[in-house]
Structure formats: structure tokens, C-alpha cells
C-alpha positions as semicolon CSV with decimal commas, in nm:
position;residue;x (nm);y (nm);z (nm)
1;M;0,695;1,928;-2,012
2;D;0,884;1,945;-1,705
3;L;0,868;1,646;-1,401
4;E;0,703;1,893;-1,153
5;S;0,397;2,032;-1,349
6;I;0,293;1,639;-1,351
7;R;0,349;1,600;-1,055
8;V;0,152;1,970;-0,977
9;A;-0,123;1,788;-1,213
10;R;-0,171;1,476;-1,099
11;A;-0,148;1,527;-0,677
12;G;-0,431;1,762;-0,791
13;L;-0,626;1,458;-1,024
14;G;-0,591;1,293;-0,719
15;W;-0,738;1,482;-0,518
16;L;-1,041;1,515;-0,702
17;F;-1,104;1,148;-0,829
18;E;-1,121;0,766;-0,678
19;P;-0,824;0,587;-0,798
20;G;-0,947;0,395;-1,109
21;D;-1,199;0,620;-1,199
22;M;-1,259;0,539;-1,562
23;T;-1,373;0,905;-1,676
24;L;-0,965;0,952;-1,551
25;A;-0,786;0,667;-1,715
26;E;-0,975;0,798;-2,041
27;L;-0,859;1,166;-1,993
28;L;-0,476;1,001;-1,916
29;A;-0,525;0,771;-2,194
30;T;-0,561;1,056;-2,441
31;N;-0,431;1,393;-2,260
32;G;-0,130;1,324;-2,054
33;P;-0,209;1,465;-1,623
34;V;-0,076;1,793;-1,752
35;D;-0,379;1,843;-2,037
36;A;-0,581;1,597;-1,825
37;Y;-0,553;1,824;-1,488
38;D;-0,650;2,160;-1,754
39;L;-0,975;2,006;-1,900
40;V;-1,143;1,922;-1,560
41;A;-1,004;2,244;-1,367
42;G;-1,104;2,396;-1,654
43;G;-1,487;2,279;-1,636
44;L;-1,460;2,105;-1,990
45;V;-1,478;1,782;-1,866
46;T;-1,815;1,600;-1,680
47;F;-1,715;1,402;-1,392
48;A;-1,775;1,235;-1,064
49;P;-1,553;1,376;-0,765
50;R;-1,458;1,198;-0,498
51;P;-1,734;1,165;-0,262
52;E;-1,619;1,359;0,018
53;L;-1,656;1,690;-0,302
54;A;-1,931;1,613;-0,360
55;G;-2,168;1,958;-0,292
56;L;-1,857;2,217;-0,406
57;S;-1,835;2,412;-0,663
58;L;-1,529;2,376;-0,940
59;P;-1,366;2,674;-0,780
60;Q;-1,384;2,518;-0,457
61;M;-1,250;2,187;-0,544
62;R;-0,956;2,406;-0,731
63;A;-0,870;2,586;-0,460
64;Q;-0,898;2,278;-0,199
65;A;-0,715;2,097;-0,463
66;A;-0,392;2,384;-0,459
67;T;-0,409;2,404;-0,072
68;A;-0,389;1,993;-0,023
69;V;-0,096;1,946;-0,298
70;D;0,110;2,251;-0,109
71;A;0,046;2,115;0,209
72;A;0,135;1,756;0,091
73;H;0,496;1,923;-0,041
74;R;0,495;2,094;0,294
75;D;0,435;1,784;0,510
76;G;0,546;1,503;0,316
77;R;0,656;1,383;-0,052
78;I;0,414;1,346;-0,380
79;V;0,527;1,026;-0,521
80;I;0,418;0,966;-0,950
81;P;0,507;0,697;-1,176
82;E;0,734;0,958;-1,378
83;D;0,953;0,911;-1,105
84;R;1,214;0,665;-1,097
85;D;1,159;0,542;-0,727
86;W;0,786;0,516;-0,834
87;P;0,682;0,115;-0,645
88;A;0,672;-0,110;-0,971
89;G;0,444;-0,370;-0,835
90;L;0,183;-0,099;-0,852
91;D;0,194;-0,142;-1,181
92;D;0,001;-0,404;-1,179
93;A;-0,291;-0,254;-1,002
94;R;-0,403;-0,136;-1,413
95;D;-0,714;0,023;-1,373
96;W;-0,684;0,090;-1,062
97;T;-0,295;0,193;-1,005
98;P;-0,351;0,531;-0,815
99;V;-0,245;0,861;-0,996
100;C;0,017;0,938;-0,751
101;L;0,100;0,812;-0,375
102;W;0,103;1,067;-0,052
103;T;0,381;0,988;0,137
104;A;0,533;1,122;0,477
105;G;0,849;0,987;0,636
106;P;1,249;0,927;0,571
107;G;1,178;0,571;0,452
108;A;1,276;0,449;0,116
109;I;0,941;0,351;-0,163
110;P;0,918;-0,011;-0,158
111;Q;0,971;-0,184;-0,453
112;P;0,910;-0,580;-0,517
113;R;1,276;-0,742;-0,532
114;Q;1,318;-0,548;-0,177
115;A;1,007;-0,553;0,045
116;V;0,746;-0,815;0,197
117;T;0,436;-0,780;0,302
118;L;0,323;-0,883;0,684
119;V;-0,077;-0,856;0,771
120;G;-0,293;-1,090;1,049
121;A;-0,579;-1,032;1,246
122;R;-0,656;-0,775;1,456
123;A;-0,755;-0,965;1,736
124;C;-0,452;-1,183;1,772
125;T;-0,274;-1,389;2,070
126;A;0,055;-1,283;2,204
127;Y;0,167;-1,625;1,976
128;G;0,147;-1,427;1,720
129;E;0,244;-1,094;1,838
130;H;0,578;-1,240;1,922
131;M;0,625;-1,387;1,567
132;A;0,537;-1,101;1,376
133;R;0,748;-0,885;1,554
134;D;1,029;-1,186;1,487
135;L;0,961;-1,184;1,176
136;A;0,977;-0,848;1,147
137;S;1,309;-0,745;1,348
138;G;1,484;-1,040;1,109
139;L;1,391;-0,927;0,759
140;V;1,528;-0,539;0,820
141;T;1,811;-0,716;0,935
142;H;1,798;-0,899;0,627
143;G;1,760;-0,602;0,423
144;W;1,424;-0,636;0,301
145;A;1,132;-0,316;0,404
146;V;0,860;-0,478;0,546
147;V;0,503;-0,321;0,450
148;S;0,148;-0,369;0,599
149;S;-0,093;-0,124;0,779
150;A;-0,141;0,042;1,043
151;A;-0,384;-0,172;1,219
152;L;-0,387;-0,329;1,561
153;G;-0,290;-0,703;1,586
154;I;-0,023;-0,834;1,357
155;E;0,011;-0,533;1,119
156;R;0,119;-0,319;1,377
157;A;0,346;-0,602;1,538
158;A;0,494;-0,583;1,212
159;L;0,579;-0,252;1,182
160;A;0,732;-0,177;1,509
161;A;1,074;-0,360;1,431
162;E;1,328;-0,010;1,411
163;G;1,420;-0,014;1,011
164;A;1,231;0,005;0,686
165;A;0,932;0,012;0,820
166;V;0,619;0,117;0,548
167;A;0,241;0,213;0,663
168;V;0,036;0,162;0,361
169;L;-0,326;0,336;0,478
170;P;-0,661;0,329;0,362
171;H;-0,737;0,627;0,374
172;G;-0,606;1,023;0,415
173;I;-0,306;1,108;0,669
174;D;-0,602;1,303;0,887
175;Q;-0,822;0,980;0,925
176;L;-0,613;0,809;1,199
177;L;-0,842;0,749;1,438
178;G;-0,792;0,734;1,864
179;D;-0,463;0,860;2,006
180;R;-0,241;0,513;1,999
181;Q;-0,290;0,507;1,616
182;R;-0,201;0,837;1,549
183;Q;0,110;0,814;1,810
184;F;0,206;0,496;1,578
185;T;0,242;0,670;1,278
186;H;0,366;0,956;1,415
187;L;0,626;0,761;1,483
188;L;0,653;0,570;1,163
189;G;0,635;0,886;0,992
190;E;0,965;1,009;1,154
191;Q;1,149;0,643;1,096
192;G;0,994;0,502;0,823
193;L;0,752;0,553;0,564
194;L;0,352;0,616;0,570
195;V;0,213;0,548;0,187
196;R;-0,156;0,608;0,048
197;A;-0,295;0,615;-0,214
198;F;-0,587;0,868;-0,093
199;P;-0,546;1,245;-0,016
200;A;-0,604;1,391;0,320
201;G;-0,979;1,384;0,352
202;A;-1,061;1,068;0,251
203;V;-1,238;0,871;0,531
204;P;-1,230;0,531;0,582
205;R;-1,494;0,306;0,337
206;R;-1,509;-0,013;0,254
207;D;-1,417;-0,028;-0,099
208;R;-1,085;0,175;0,010
209;A;-1,013;-0,071;0,258
210;Q;-1,069;-0,366;-0,021
211;L;-0,806;-0,160;-0,287
212;N;-0,567;-0,065;-0,002
213;A;-0,629;-0,481;-0,012
214;L;-0,503;-0,515;-0,343
215;Y;-0,203;-0,205;-0,301
216;L;-0,032;-0,426;-0,001
217;A;-0,056;-0,730;-0,181
218;I;0,145;-0,591;-0,490
219;L;0,388;-0,377;-0,396
220;T;0,583;-0,599;-0,274
221;G;0,732;-0,921;-0,388
222;G;0,541;-1,154;-0,132
223;T;0,299;-1,189;0,164
224;V;0,327;-1,387;0,458
225;V;-0,005;-1,390;0,681
226;V;0,139;-1,460;1,008
227;E;-0,188;-1,601;1,204
228;A;-0,507;-1,535;1,107
229;P;-0,900;-1,723;1,157
230;V;-1,065;-1,891;0,872
231;R;-1,232;-1,545;0,790
232;A;-0,960;-1,299;0,801
233;S;-0,928;-1,038;0,585
234;A;-0,548;-1,134;0,572
235;L;-0,583;-1,411;0,359
236;A;-0,779;-1,202;0,070
237;V;-0,436;-1,037;0,049
238;V;-0,199;-1,354;0,024
239;A;-0,471;-1,457;-0,220
240;T;-0,441;-1,195;-0,406
241;A;-0,069;-1,157;-0,380
242;V;0,009;-1,528;-0,564
243;R;-0,275;-1,436;-0,842
244;H;-0,010;-1,107;-0,914
245;G;0,280;-1,315;-0,955
246;R;0,388;-1,264;-0,631
247;A;0,506;-1,528;-0,347
248;G;0,219;-1,605;-0,086
249;M;0,337;-1,747;0,268
250;A;0,161;-1,865;0,613
251;V;0,276;-1,965;0,988
252;P;0,160;-2,186;1,100
253;G;0,099;-2,168;1,473
254;P;-0,079;-2,430;1,750
255;V;-0,321;-2,686;1,663
256;T;-0,552;-2,585;1,941
257;S;-0,604;-2,179;1,799
258;A;-0,902;-2,087;1,662
259;M;-0,635;-1,798;1,570
260;S;-0,473;-1,983;1,298
261;T;-0,706;-2,168;1,127
262;G;-0,724;-1,953;0,858
263;C;-0,370;-2,004;0,837
264;H;-0,354;-2,412;0,842
265;R;-0,647;-2,360;0,581
266;L;-0,441;-2,201;0,377
267;L;-0,121;-2,439;0,408
268;R;-0,323;-2,738;0,344
269;E;-0,616;-2,687;0,024
270;D;-0,340;-2,426;-0,139
271;R;-0,018;-2,598;-0,288
272;Q;0,102;-2,242;-0,335
273;I;0,156;-2,128;-0,002
274;R;0,500;-2,204;0,111
275;I;0,500;-2,249;0,513
276;V;0,725;-1,982;0,721
277;T;0,944;-2,099;1,019
278;G;1,125;-1,829;1,053
279;V;1,299;-1,563;0,830
280;D;1,517;-1,811;0,652
281;D;1,204;-1,922;0,445
282;I;1,090;-1,580;0,415
283;V;1,416;-1,518;0,244
284;T;1,453;-1,817;0,022
285;D;1,083;-1,834;-0,147
286;L;1,157;-1,405;-0,220
287;R;1,468;-1,458;-0,353
288;H;1,294;-1,565;-0,678
289;A;0,901;-1,495;-0,668
290;F;0,846;-1,179;-0,849
291;A;0,651;-1,219;-1,160
292;P;0,458;-0,894;-1,231
293;V;0,154;-0,996;-1,446
294;W;0,212;-0,596;-1,600
295;P;0,596;-0,618;-1,549
296;R;0,777;-0,223;-1,659
297;P;1,056;-0,328;-1,785
298;E;1,247;0,043;-1,762
299;A;1,202;0,066;-1,305
300;D;1,461;0,072;-1,153
301;D;1,367;-0,263;-0,932
302;A;1,774;-0,425;-0,856
303;P;1,761;-0,696;-0,635
304;T;1,988;-0,656;-0,312
305;T;2,264;-0,819;-0,286
């Protein structure tokens, strides 16, 4: 089967299904992507489409899928597990591994031994924003890709460094909120890379944000929490990273700052979390950190020199 046929089939399935759908997983395991899509598109399998498609007939869903795949080919690239540059880290998602990725921009797909995730609070302080920008700039200078979301605060500051910036979005590319976010992601699409497991039209939802946090944690060799209060969602990202064999790191802040209490608690209570005072700390901890839970021996994931 030629690669382009597989790509079109996977994209069609990615348009119809949520990542982690068990019906889809069973179809792929027994039939492969092309036959699986033919079975679904032919109405030979009963399935639950993603919520945005509820109420559409099967012919309407097929037509929308074809249009979406054509648009994705024009505006970016659809990356599939059969590609050599498929992100090896995503294999650790196992049942939640996306059937394809929708990408835009000239940047390279992040690989665990070549990339690091930076996360933190949206309502960050000037100190946190400074540290995020400084660390991201230094990492790019050392040849590392910086991965984060396009959220406000720490994560947007981390992606502001010129170079290998990768934004992982928890929704469709057409669901960006506000002019500032659209302008920021447009710039990333021109200079870096926008990655998403969700096709155009997929709206922001809590379950998608939680799944995206998993992807942020496992795409790279480690996660750094730059600044975060005790209940910040960024803390769950670093915990997930450590659980999946990645390095977990945190930047200390002023002991009087409520915005650094989450980082301080991590450093005090979890011996696996490493302290970060500068870029050299991150680079040192990442060099031999990646130990995939679900290894993919054939992946082209050589470390940088």
C-alpha cells in the first residue's frame, strides 16, 4: 500500500474519530488504516463520530472529511506513524496515540532527544516571563526545540524565542480565541511549527485539554515547570512526563511568591524533580533522560551533538 493512500485514510479517520476511540483502535488493529476507513466510510461499521459531527449523515461526514484533508494538504502537512519523522514520543500514549497529526509551519517534528517542554502559569509574574524567555532562547541556541502550548503567560513566553518553537494545540486550528492568539499562532506557523491531534472544527473541551497535556509531556525528553502555583495544571504535565520516563524539572522562585509555590513543593516533595537555575541544568539533565515506556526501536531519533 502506498504511503499517500495510508495518509489520506488516516486523515479521514482522524477527522471522524476522537483520539483514543476504542472502535477505531480495534479497526486499525485488525484491518489497517486504509481498510478501516473503507469500512467506516462504507457504513459497514457502527461508530460514534466526534461531537462536532453529531447529526450529520454518513455521506455528509465523508464529504467534510475529504474537504478537510484537501485543506490540510494545502495549508500544512498531515503526519502519520508510517512517516520517518513521526514523533517517537507519542508512542508512549499507547491507546491514546492520535491516528495522525495536523501540522503547519516549516519547523521540524519534535523528537524526545531533541526537544524539551516548557510549561507554567498563565497569570505569570515578570520574573516567570523573563525566566521562560531566557531559558527558551538558551535552549534553542544549544540546538533544542522548545515545545509548549499557545496559552497565555509562561507557555507563550517560552515560544517567543526565535528558532525551533513548537506549539501543541488542544483544538482545531480554526478555534483560536482572540486577535492576539491568532496573531501569535500565525507567526509560529510561519517560523516554527503548530501541531495538533485534533482537526479543524474541533472545539476546546476539558477532555481534549487533558489529553493535550499528555502529549506535551511525552513528545519531548523532559518538562520544565518555570513558574506555577500549587494547583496549576502545569504540575500535572511534569508529573506525567516523569511517569513516562522523561526528566522532570522546576525553576525555583522567590519564597514569598505565591506563583512559585507549586515549583517549590515539587522540589521539596519529589526527589525525581531536578532544580533548574539556568539552561545548562536543563541540558545536563536531558542528555540521558529519555527512557520510553513504550519504545519504538526503528524510530529515527538520534541525539544531537
